C-alpha positions in Angstrom: 0.1 40.9 47.8 1.1 37.3 47.0 -1.9 37.0 44.5 -0.9 40.2 42.8 2.7 39.0 42.5 1.6 35.7 41.0 -1.2 36.9 38.7 1.0 38.3 35.8 2.7 34.9 35.5 -0.5 33.1 34.4 -0.9 34.6 30.9 2.8 34.1 30.3 2.4 30.4 31.0 -0.5 30.3 28.7 1.5 32.1 26.0 4.4 29.8 26.5 2.2 26.7 26.0 0.5 28.2 22.9 4.0 28.9 21.5 5.0 25.4 22.2 2.0 24.0 20.4 2.6 26.3 17.4 6.3 25.3 17.2 5.4 21.6 17.3 2.7 21.9 14.7 5.0 23.9 12.4 7.9 21.5 12.9 5.7 18.5 12.2 4.4 20.0 9.0 7.9 21.0 7.7 9.6 17.8 8.7 6.9 15.7 7.2 7.4 17.5 3.9 11.1 18.2 3.8 12.9 16.0 6.4 15.2 16.6 9.3 17.2 19.3 7.6 14.6 22.0 8.4 16.2 24.8 10.4 15.1 26.7 13.6 14.6 29.8 11.5 12.2 28.0 9.1 10.2 26.5 11.9 9.9 30.0 13.6 8.6 31.5 10.3 6.1 28.7 9.9 5.0 29.0 13.5 4.9 32.8 13.4 7.0 33.1 16.5 10.4 34.7 17.1 13.3 32.4 16.3 14.6 32.9 19.8 11.5 31.3 21.1 12.2 28.1 19.2 15.8 28.1 20.4 14.8 28.6 24.0 12.2 25.8 23.9 14.4 23.4 21.8 18.0 24.5 21.8 19.0 21.4 19.8 17.0 20.0 16.9 17.4 16.5 18.4 15.2 17.6 21.3 12.5 18.7 18.9 12.7 15.4 17.0 12.3 13.5 20.3 9.1 15.5 21.1 7.7 14.9 17.6 8.5 11.3 16.9 8.0 9.4 20.2 4.4 8.2 19.3 5.3 7.4 15.7 8.3 5.4 16.8 6.2 3.4 19.2 3.8 2.6 16.3 6.8 1.2 14.3 7.8 -0.9 17.2 4.3 -2.2 17.6 4.2 -3.0 13.9 7.4 -5.1 14.3 6.0 -6.9 17.3 2.8 -7.7 15.4 4.7 -9.1 12.5 6.4 -11.5 14.8 3.0 -12.8 15.9 2.1 -13.7 12.3 2.3 -17.5 11.9 3.5 -17.5 8.3 7.1 -16.2 8.4 7.1 -14.8 4.9 3.8 -13.0 5.4 5.1 -11.6 8.7 8.3 -10.2 7.1 6.6 -8.7 4.1 3.7 -7.2 6.0 6.2 -5.5 8.3 8.0 -4.0 5.3 4.8 -2.8 3.7 3.5 -1.4 7.0 6.7 0.5 7.7 6.8 2.1 4.2 3.1 3.0 4.4 3.8 4.9 7.6 6.9 6.6 6.1 5.5 7.4 2.6 4.0 10.7 3.7 6.4 11.5 6.4 10.0 12.2 5.2 11.0 13.3 8.7 10.0 10.0 10.3 11.8 8.1 7.5 15.0 9.9 8.1 14.7 9.7 11.8 14.3 6.0 11.7 17.3 5.7 9.5 19.7 7.6 11.7 17.8 9.5 14.4 20.5 12.1 14.9 22.0 10.0 17.7 19.0 10.6 19.9 18.2 8.2 22.8 14.7 7.7 21.3 16.1 6.4 18.0 18.7 4.3 19.8 16.0 2.7 21.9 13.7 2.1 18.9 16.5 0.5 16.9 17.4 -1.6 19.9 13.9 -3.0 20.0 13.2 -3.2 16.2 16.5 -4.8 15.0 16.2 -8.0 17.0 12.7 -8.4 15.7 13.8 -8.0 12.1 16.6 -10.4 12.7 14.1 -12.9 14.0 11.7 -12.3 11.1 14.7 -13.0 8.7 15.7 -16.1 10.6 12.2 -17.6 10.6 11.7 -16.9 6.9 15.0 -18.4 6.0 14.4 -21.4 8.2 11.2 -22.3 6.3 12.8 -21.7 3.0 10.8 -18.7 1.8 13.5 -16.1 2.1 16.8 -16.4 0.2 19.5 -17.9 2.4 22.3 -15.5 1.4 20.4 -12.4 2.6 21.7 -10.7 5.8 20.1 -8.4 8.4 22.4 -5.7 7.1 20.8 -6.0 3.7 17.4 -5.4 5.2 18.6 -2.1 6.7 19.5 -0.9 3.2 16.0 -1.5 1.8 14.5 1.7 3.4 17.3 3.7 1.8 16.5 2.3 -1.7 12.7 2.6 -1.4 13.0 6.0 0.4 14.9 7.5 -2.4 12.1 6.6 -4.8 9.6 8.1 -2.4 11.4 11.4 -2.4 12.3 11.7 -6.0 9.1 10.4 -7.5 6.6 12.1 -5.2 5.9 15.2 -7.4 5.1 13.0 -10.5 4.2 9.5 -9.2 3.7 9.4 -5.4 2.8 5.8 -5.3 5.7 4.5 -7.4 7.4 3.3 -4.3 4.9 0.5 -4.0 6.0 -0.9 -7.4 9.6 -0.7 -6.4 8.9 -2.3 -3.0 7.1 -5.2 -4.9 10.3 -5.6 -7.0 12.4 -5.7 -3.9 10.2 -8.2 -2.1 10.2 -10.4 -5.2 14.0 -10.4 -5.1 14.0 -11.5 -1.5 12.1 -14.7 -2.2 14.0 -18.0 -2.3 13.7 -19.7 -5.7 15.5 -22.6 -7.3 18.2 -21.4 -9.7 18.5 -17.9 -8.2 21.9 -16.4 -8.7 23.8 -15.8 -5.4 24.2 -12.2 -4.2 27.7 -10.8 -4.8 29.7 -9.7 -1.8 28.5 -9.7 1.8 25.8 -7.8 3.7 27.2 -4.6 5.3 28.5 -5.1 8.8 27.1 -2.9 11.7 30.0 -0.4 11.6 29.8 0.0 7.8 26.1 0.2 7.9 26.2 3.1 10.3 28.5 5.0 8.0 26.4 4.2 5.0 23.2 5.4 6.6 24.7 8.6 8.1 26.2 9.5 4.7 22.8 9.0 2.9 20.9 11.0 5.5 23.4 13.8 5.5 23.2 14.6 1.8 
């Protein structure tokens, strides 16, 4: 009797796992192409499941982001840690920038998640690990005179917004244009005699949070 009562549950569990995999695959595809603004309804259509199935599995989009990005975020953290191990400070900083943008070039969802993360714990943990490393990369490069002295860590946080905008707008006609723009940005970071000082100050943490949330929410 116990076996008979339990047997109908097994295919349901298999169906639920299949649906979960289809939802994640559909969400990964759509977020990669279009970013975090993708809706539950759009994911359900792509996965060919009922929209209620998506809501039951992931009531909040932030839960879906956490499931999708945990491995990618760890890869970004590892990239930051590896950059800190590079003996040449300038090479470490610039290799980190290039590596991050290469990861994000074909994944708009990851780029937006790393910018704001929707307030998720995963994004907060990632930023808590990455930001001190970036600050140290900046400190090292300024200490050896290769990075301009008037640049702040807040300025570094704006660079993904600038390059990311080129990635999004130029992708249909020139998908590699971001590399040219990044090269221009990196050239502007270098310390050189006679360089004009930067106007104003780097954005403070509170201002930076507002800037990034406004850009991501457009």
